[in-house]
N, C-alpha and C positions, 0 to 999 in steps of 0.2 A: 066155838073155840077159836081163838086166834093163835096161829102158829108162825114161827119164823123159819123161812127156807133160805138157805145160802148156797149159791152155786158158784163153783170156781174150777179152774182148769190147771192141770199140771202136765209136764212132759212125762212120757212113760217111764223114763229113767228116774224121775222124782217121785213116782207113785208110792213106793213102799215107805219112804220117809214122810211123805205128806199124810198118808193114812195113819202112821204111827203118831205123828204130831197131833193130828186132829183127834184121835182117840184119847191121848193123854190130856189134851185140852178139855174134851168133853167130860172126862172123869173128874177133873178139877172143878169145873163149873157145877157138876152134879153134887160134889161134896159141899159146895157153898150153898146150893139150892136143891136139897134132897128130893123135892117133888118134881123137879125138872126131868122131862123125858127127852133124851137126845139120841138121834139116829145119824148114821153116816152111810151114804149110798154112793155107788160108783155106776155111772152110766154104762150099760151093756153094749150099746151100739155106738161105735166111734167112727166118724167119717172124716176126721182130720188127724193131725199129728199130736193132738193133746187128749188127755183123759178128763172128763167132766166128773166132778165130785159134788155131792149135795149133802149139806148138814141140815137136819130139822130139829127144832126145839119147841116143846109145848109144856105148858103148865096147866093144871086144873084151874078153870076159871079164866084162862087166857094168859097171854104173855105180852108184857111190855118191857123191853130190854132196859129202858131208862128207869122205869119204876123199880125194877128188881136189881138194878145196878150191875147188870151182866154186860160184859164186853166180850164180843165174839171174835174168834180168830178167822182171819182170811189170809191165805198165802197167795201173794200176787193179786191180780185183779179179781174182784168178786162182785156178785150181784146178790142183793138180799131183798126179800119180799116178806111182808107180813100178810098172811092170808087167813080168811075165816073158813071154818069147816061147816 
């Protein structure tokens, strides 16, 4: 299975708003693509002044963002990887 992982950082004071915005975004994408599984994670161990968040997206049979017409949200600088399970 091919999955999309998106990592991004926010300042601690921006965390609540970023989590809220990401969850709203994920709900909207899932309404457009009901089979899409979306998760949002927060890194537990932080060694710097920012908080790392990770979004994951999977579809049965694999995910190709271009093929499915999905545009993913990234607040600030983000890193995205497609990985196979």
